C-alpha positions as CSV (number, residue, x, y, z in Angstrom):
1,M,-7.9,76.6,-2.2
2,T,-9.5,74.9,0.7
3,E,-8.3,75.2,4.3
4,K,-7.1,71.6,4.3
5,A,-4.8,72.1,1.2
6,P,-1.9,73.7,3.1
7,A,-1.9,70.8,5.7
8,A,-2.1,68.3,2.9
9,G,0.9,69.9,1.2
10,R,3.0,69.8,4.3
11,L,2.1,66.2,4.9
12,R,3.0,65.4,1.3
13,R,6.4,67.0,1.7
14,V,7.1,65.0,4.9
15,A,6.0,61.8,3.2
16,D,8.2,62.5,0.1
17,F,11.2,63.3,2.4
18,V,10.8,60.0,4.2
19,D,10.5,58.1,0.9
20,W,13.5,59.7,-0.7
21,N,15.8,59.4,2.3
22,L,15.2,55.8,3.1
23,P,18.5,53.8,2.9
24,A,18.7,52.0,-0.4
25,A,18.7,48.6,1.5
26,L,15.4,49.4,3.0
27,R,13.6,50.5,-0.2
28,P,11.4,47.9,-1.9
29,A,12.9,46.2,-4.9
30,E,11.9,47.4,-8.3
31,P,8.7,45.6,-9.4
32,V,9.2,42.9,-12.0
33,S,5.6,41.5,-11.9
34,I,2.0,42.5,-11.3
35,A,2.3,40.6,-8.0
36,D,5.1,43.0,-7.0
37,L,2.9,46.0,-7.8
38,R,0.2,44.5,-5.7
39,R,2.6,44.2,-2.7
40,E,3.8,47.8,-3.2
41,A,0.2,49.0,-3.3
42,K,-0.6,47.2,-0.1
43,R,2.3,48.9,1.6
44,R,1.1,52.3,0.5
45,L,-2.6,52.0,1.1
46,P,-4.4,51.8,4.4
47,Q,-6.1,48.4,4.9
48,M,-9.6,49.6,4.3
49,I,-8.6,51.1,0.9
50,F,-6.5,48.1,-0.2
51,D,-9.3,45.8,0.8
52,H,-11.7,47.8,-1.4
53,V,-9.5,47.4,-4.4
54,D,-8.4,43.9,-3.7
55,G,-11.6,42.3,-2.4
56,G,-14.6,40.5,-3.9
57,A,-18.1,39.5,-2.9
58,G,-19.1,37.0,-0.2
59,R,-16.4,34.4,0.5
60,E,-14.5,35.5,-2.6
61,V,-14.9,32.1,-4.3
62,T,-15.4,33.6,-7.7
63,L,-12.6,36.1,-7.2
64,R,-10.2,33.2,-6.6
65,A,-11.6,31.0,-9.4
66,N,-10.9,33.7,-12.0
67,V,-7.2,33.5,-11.3
68,A,-7.1,29.7,-10.5
69,D,-8.9,28.6,-13.7
70,L,-6.5,30.6,-15.9
71,R,-3.8,28.5,-14.3
72,R,-5.6,25.3,-15.3
73,V,-5.3,26.2,-19.0
74,K,-2.2,24.5,-20.5
75,L,-0.3,25.9,-23.5
76,R,1.0,24.0,-26.4
77,P,4.1,25.6,-27.9
78,Q,5.2,25.1,-31.5
79,I,8.9,24.7,-32.2
80,L,11.2,25.9,-35.0
81,T,8.9,28.7,-36.0
82,P,10.2,32.2,-36.7
83,V,9.6,34.6,-33.8
84,A,12.3,37.2,-34.2
85,D,9.7,39.9,-34.9
86,I,6.6,40.0,-32.6
87,D,3.5,41.9,-33.5
88,L,1.3,42.7,-30.4
89,G,-1.1,44.9,-32.4
90,V,-4.7,44.0,-32.7
91,R,-8.0,45.6,-33.9
92,I,-10.6,45.8,-31.2
93,C,-14.0,46.9,-32.3
94,G,-12.3,48.2,-35.5
95,L,-9.8,50.3,-33.6
96,P,-6.1,49.4,-33.9
97,V,-4.4,49.1,-30.5
98,A,-0.7,48.4,-29.8
99,L,-1.4,46.0,-27.0
100,P,-4.3,43.5,-26.4
101,V,-4.6,44.7,-22.8
102,L,-7.2,47.4,-22.1
103,L,-7.7,49.3,-18.8
104,G,-11.0,48.2,-17.6
105,P,-13.6,50.4,-15.8
106,T,-12.8,50.8,-12.1
107,G,-14.8,53.2,-10.0
108,L,-13.4,55.8,-7.5
109,A,-9.7,55.4,-8.5
110,R,-9.0,58.7,-6.7
111,M,-9.2,56.7,-3.4
112,S,-6.0,54.9,-4.4
113,H,-4.0,58.0,-5.8
114,R,-4.9,61.6,-6.2
115,D,-4.5,61.5,-10.0
116,G,-7.0,58.6,-10.3
117,E,-8.5,58.1,-13.7
118,L,-6.5,61.0,-15.2
119,A,-3.3,59.0,-14.7
120,A,-4.9,55.9,-16.2
121,A,-6.0,57.8,-19.3
122,R,-2.5,59.2,-19.8
123,A,-0.9,55.8,-19.3
124,A,-3.2,54.1,-21.7
125,A,-2.6,56.7,-24.4
126,R,1.2,56.3,-24.0
127,A,0.9,52.5,-24.3
128,G,-1.4,52.8,-27.4
129,T,-4.4,51.1,-25.8
130,I,-7.9,51.9,-24.6
131,F,-9.1,53.1,-21.3
132,A,-12.7,52.3,-20.4
133,V,-13.9,54.9,-18.0
134,S,-16.4,54.0,-15.2
135,T,-19.7,55.7,-14.6
136,A,-18.4,55.8,-11.0
137,S,-15.2,57.6,-11.8
138,S,-13.8,60.1,-9.4
139,Y,-13.1,62.6,-12.1
140,S,-15.8,63.6,-14.6
141,L,-15.9,61.9,-18.0
142,E,-15.1,65.3,-19.6
143,E,-12.0,65.9,-17.4
144,I,-10.7,62.4,-18.3
145,A,-11.3,63.0,-22.0
146,A,-9.3,66.2,-21.8
147,A,-6.4,64.6,-19.9
148,A,-5.0,62.5,-22.8
149,P,-5.4,62.0,-26.5
150,G,-5.8,58.2,-26.4
151,P,-9.0,56.3,-27.3
152,L,-11.6,56.1,-24.5
153,W,-14.7,54.0,-23.9
154,F,-17.4,54.9,-21.4
155,Q,-18.8,52.2,-19.1
156,L,-22.4,52.8,-18.3
157,Y,-24.6,51.5,-15.4
158,L,-28.3,51.8,-16.2
159,G,-29.0,53.0,-12.7
160,R,-32.4,54.0,-11.4
161,D,-32.5,57.5,-12.9
162,R,-33.1,56.8,-16.6
163,E,-33.0,60.4,-17.7
164,G,-29.7,60.8,-15.9
165,V,-28.5,57.7,-17.8
166,R,-29.5,59.3,-21.1
167,D,-27.7,62.5,-20.1
168,L,-24.5,60.5,-19.5
169,V,-24.8,58.9,-22.9
170,R,-25.2,62.3,-24.5
171,R,-22.2,63.6,-22.5
172,A,-20.0,60.7,-23.6
173,E,-20.9,61.2,-27.2
174,N,-20.1,64.9,-27.0
175,A,-16.8,64.3,-25.2
176,G,-15.7,62.0,-28.0
177,Y,-15.9,58.5,-26.4
178,G,-15.6,55.9,-29.1
179,A,-17.6,53.2,-27.5
180,L,-20.2,52.6,-24.8
181,V,-19.8,49.6,-22.5
182,L,-23.1,48.6,-20.8
183,T,-22.6,46.7,-17.6
184,V,-25.5,44.3,-17.1
185,D,-24.6,42.3,-13.9
186,V,-25.6,44.9,-11.3
187,P,-29.3,44.6,-10.5
188,T,-28.1,45.2,-6.9
189,G,-24.7,45.7,-5.3
190,G,-22.7,42.6,-4.3
191,Q,-22.0,41.8,-0.6
192,R,-18.4,43.0,-0.3
193,L,-17.7,41.8,3.2
194,R,-14.3,43.5,3.5
195,D,-15.8,46.9,2.8
196,L,-18.6,46.2,5.3
197,R,-16.3,45.1,8.0
198,N,-14.0,48.1,7.5
199,G,-17.0,50.5,7.5
200,L,-15.9,52.1,4.2
201,R,-17.7,55.3,3.3
202,I,-17.5,57.8,0.4
203,P,-15.5,59.9,0.9
204,P,-13.3,57.7,3.2
205,R,-13.7,58.5,6.8
206,V,-11.0,57.7,9.3
207,T,-12.4,56.3,12.5
208,L,-10.5,56.0,15.8
209,R,-10.0,52.3,15.1
210,Q,-8.3,53.2,11.7
211,A,-6.5,56.3,12.8
212,A,-3.2,54.7,13.8
213,E,-2.9,52.7,10.6
214,T,-3.8,55.7,8.5
215,L,-1.1,57.8,10.0
216,L,1.3,55.1,9.0
217,H,0.5,55.9,5.4
218,P,1.2,59.7,5.2
219,S,1.5,59.9,1.4
220,W,-2.0,58.4,1.0
221,L,-3.4,60.7,3.7
222,A,-1.9,63.7,1.9
223,D,-3.5,62.7,-1.3
224,I,-7.0,62.3,0.3
225,L,-6.7,65.7,2.0
226,Q,-6.2,67.4,-1.3
227,D,-9.0,68.6,-3.6
228,P,-11.1,67.3,-5.3
229,P,-12.8,65.2,-2.7
230,V,-13.4,61.6,-3.5
231,G,-16.8,61.1,-4.9
232,F,-18.9,60.3,-8.0
233,A,-17.8,63.2,-10.3
234,N,-20.3,62.3,-13.1
235,F,-23.3,63.0,-10.9
236,Q,-24.8,66.3,-9.9
237,S,-23.8,65.8,-6.3
238,P,-20.2,64.6,-6.9
239,S,-19.1,64.3,-3.3
240,G,-21.4,61.4,-2.4
241,A,-20.7,62.6,1.1
242,G,-21.4,60.0,3.8
243,L,-22.4,57.1,1.5
244,A,-21.7,53.7,3.0
245,Q,-20.5,50.9,0.9
246,R,-23.9,49.4,0.5
247,E,-25.5,52.7,-0.3
248,Y,-23.1,53.7,-3.1
249,S,-23.4,50.2,-4.6
250,E,-27.2,50.5,-4.7
251,R,-26.9,54.0,-6.2
252,L,-25.5,52.4,-9.4
253,S,-27.7,49.3,-9.5
254,S,-30.5,48.7,-12.0
255,P,-33.1,46.2,-10.6
256,S,-35.7,47.0,-13.3
257,A,-33.4,46.7,-16.4
258,T,-34.6,44.6,-19.3
259,W,-33.5,43.6,-22.7
260,D,-35.6,46.4,-24.0
261,D,-33.2,48.9,-22.3
262,L,-30.4,47.4,-24.4
263,R,-32.5,47.8,-27.5
264,Q,-33.2,51.4,-26.7
265,L,-29.6,52.1,-26.0
266,R,-28.6,50.6,-29.3
267,E,-31.0,53.0,-31.0
268,L,-29.7,56.0,-28.9
269,W,-25.9,55.4,-29.2
270,P,-24.5,55.8,-32.7
271,R,-21.0,54.4,-32.1
272,K,-19.6,51.0,-30.9
273,L,-21.7,49.3,-28.2
274,L,-20.4,46.5,-26.0
275,V,-22.1,44.6,-23.2
276,K,-20.1,43.7,-20.1
277,G,-21.1,41.0,-17.5
278,V,-22.2,38.2,-19.8
279,L,-21.6,34.6,-18.6
280,S,-24.1,32.5,-20.6
281,T,-24.3,31.5,-24.2
282,S,-28.0,32.5,-24.4
283,A,-27.3,36.0,-23.2
284,A,-24.4,36.4,-25.6
285,E,-26.5,35.3,-28.5
286,Q,-29.4,37.6,-27.5
287,A,-27.0,40.6,-27.2
288,V,-25.6,39.9,-30.6
289,A,-29.1,39.7,-32.1
290,L,-29.8,43.2,-30.7
291,G,-26.8,44.6,-32.6
292,V,-24.0,44.9,-30.0
293,D,-20.5,45.2,-31.4
294,G,-18.8,43.2,-28.7
295,V,-19.4,41.1,-25.6
296,I,-17.2,41.3,-22.5
297,V,-17.3,38.0,-20.7
298,S,-17.1,39.0,-17.1
299,N,-18.3,38.2,-13.6
300,H,-17.4,41.7,-12.4
301,G,-14.1,40.5,-11.1
302,G,-15.9,38.4,-8.5
303,R,-17.4,41.5,-6.9
304,Q,-21.1,40.7,-7.6
305,L,-22.6,37.2,-7.2
306,D,-20.2,35.0,-5.5
307,G,-20.2,31.3,-6.6
308,V,-20.6,31.9,-10.4
309,E,-18.1,30.3,-12.8
310,S,-14.9,31.9,-13.8
311,A,-14.7,34.3,-16.7
312,I,-12.3,32.1,-18.6
313,A,-14.5,29.0,-18.4
314,A,-17.5,31.0,-19.6
315,L,-15.4,32.5,-22.5
316,V,-14.6,29.0,-23.8
317,R,-18.2,28.0,-23.9
318,I,-19.5,31.3,-25.3
319,R,-16.9,31.3,-28.1
320,S,-17.9,27.8,-29.1
321,A,-21.6,28.9,-29.2
322,V,-21.4,32.2,-31.0
323,G,-18.4,31.6,-33.3
324,D,-17.4,34.7,-35.2
325,A,-20.8,36.4,-34.7
326,A,-19.4,38.5,-31.9
327,E,-16.1,40.1,-30.9
328,L,-15.3,38.8,-27.4
329,L,-13.2,40.3,-24.7
330,L,-12.3,38.7,-21.3
331,D,-12.4,40.6,-18.0
332,G,-11.4,38.8,-14.8
333,G,-8.4,37.2,-13.3
334,I,-5.7,38.5,-15.7
335,R,-2.4,38.8,-13.8
336,T,0.3,37.9,-16.3
337,G,1.1,38.1,-20.0
338,V,0.7,34.3,-20.1
339,D,-2.9,34.8,-18.9
340,V,-3.5,37.2,-21.8
341,V,-2.2,34.6,-24.3
342,K,-4.4,32.0,-22.8
343,A,-7.5,34.3,-23.0
344,I,-6.7,35.0,-26.7
345,A,-6.3,31.2,-27.4
346,A,-9.7,30.7,-25.8
347,G,-11.3,33.1,-28.3
348,A,-10.9,36.6,-26.8
349,R,-9.8,39.5,-29.1
350,G,-8.2,41.1,-26.0
351,V,-8.6,41.5,-22.3
352,L,-9.5,44.1,-19.7
353,I,-7.6,44.5,-16.5
354,G,-8.9,46.2,-13.3
355,R,-7.1,45.5,-10.1
356,P,-3.6,45.3,-11.8
357,W,-3.8,48.9,-13.1
358,V,-5.2,50.2,-9.8
359,W,-2.4,48.4,-7.9
360,G,0.1,50.2,-10.2
361,L,-1.7,53.5,-9.6
362,A,-1.7,53.1,-5.9
363,A,2.0,52.2,-5.9
364,R,3.4,54.9,-8.2
365,G,0.7,57.0,-9.8
366,Q,0.8,57.3,-13.6
367,S,4.2,55.8,-13.8
368,G,2.9,52.8,-11.9
369,V,0.1,52.3,-14.5
370,E,2.6,52.7,-17.2
371,L,4.8,50.1,-15.5
372,C,1.8,47.7,-15.2
373,L,1.2,47.9,-19.0
374,E,4.9,47.5,-19.8
375,L,5.1,44.4,-17.6
376,F,2.2,42.9,-19.5
377,R,3.8,43.9,-22.8
378,E,7.1,42.3,-22.0
379,D,5.5,39.1,-20.7
380,I,3.1,38.7,-23.7
381,E,6.0,39.2,-26.1
382,R,8.2,36.6,-24.2
383,S,5.3,34.2,-24.0
384,M,4.5,34.4,-27.7
385,R,8.1,33.7,-28.6
386,L,8.2,30.7,-26.3
387,L,4.8,29.6,-27.7
388,G,6.1,29.9,-31.3
389,T,3.8,32.5,-32.6
390,S,4.8,35.9,-33.9
391,S,1.4,37.8,-33.9
392,V,-1.5,38.1,-31.7
393,S,-3.9,37.3,-34.6
394,A,-2.1,33.9,-35.0
395,I,-2.8,32.7,-31.5
396,S,-5.6,30.1,-31.7
397,S,-7.3,27.3,-29.7
398,G,-4.6,24.9,-31.1
399,H,-2.1,26.7,-28.8
400,A,-3.9,25.7,-25.6
401,V,-5.7,22.8,-23.8
402,F,-8.8,23.6,-21.8
403,P,-10.5,21.5,-19.1
404,E,-13.1,19.3,-20.7
405,E,-15.8,20.1,-18.2
406,W,-15.9,23.8,-19.3
407,S,-17.6,22.9,-22.5
408,R,-20.4,21.0,-20.6
409,L,-21.2,23.8,-18.1
């Protein structure tokens, strides 16, 4: 046990005492939406950590477009159709899941709550869905695999150390990960202005400017003071001590990656392979030609190149181009069960969420991630009943109207 552990324990007890002894009238209302979880996470986290989770690249145009364009999709309900029994189950890359919502890869979740990715793995297993673990996870891929019995995917950055990449692939196979998700939209790190302005470093450092605010979040501070330290647990030097935001983004970037790297990865990896970060029809078609099992239409949640089109707009066009040749998933902007239904109507088999589950984690730990998934489940089921469809597989493009210009982009 480190010297800081007793202090962290005392701080945690003080924070818990304050939380439990607040008058009922002063306690936040029970969350009934993902937006409520976001507000609760914002109350619990210091500004620099909340901004890291919440923010995007540049002026955050693409971040906003992901959400706004999903609102532009209009649904067409069918009436007088039996909807007493709703089936939310779907097969994704051949694997049956109970919910078409997967937990997407999000790095350094330990910054939001001490249980980080361990809590996410357990929550996903309880909900009967998949957790895609990030290369930049704050617990090792082996620790996460041991935490829960549910299905896991491993998200891979090609990075600059190719032998290290091959080692990660071997470790993921040995740990039982069922699929590999290659992220292809990080030739360099995005310009995340909120992180730069806050001077975010890994592990987080509290400056004099941030000290007062940090002390107003004692439960978070108690988490950060406990072991293990926040860092890249899948690398030989897990602490990542002193890395600035730009530095740790560059550490995971792959400026020399080519299509040949994808071909070699397909030869190396014997299980399901997906590519994440695809926005063009030509890229989707080329990935399919190289033998990938799935394409994740994504702009990295608006955290890479600002000003690209929304994920949902790209999905509509890619589905029209590739037809049934590829299994498509959507990542970006999903905030409600209605959004999930719209994504499936646009041609996705399911969706990945990032910020929503981290907001739940920050707000309440594992129970917050479980609540996040439950809120999605309830809203999807309600939306399907109102739409007039009893199974996810029955949702089609006929249930929605999409902006005409998306097909011409």
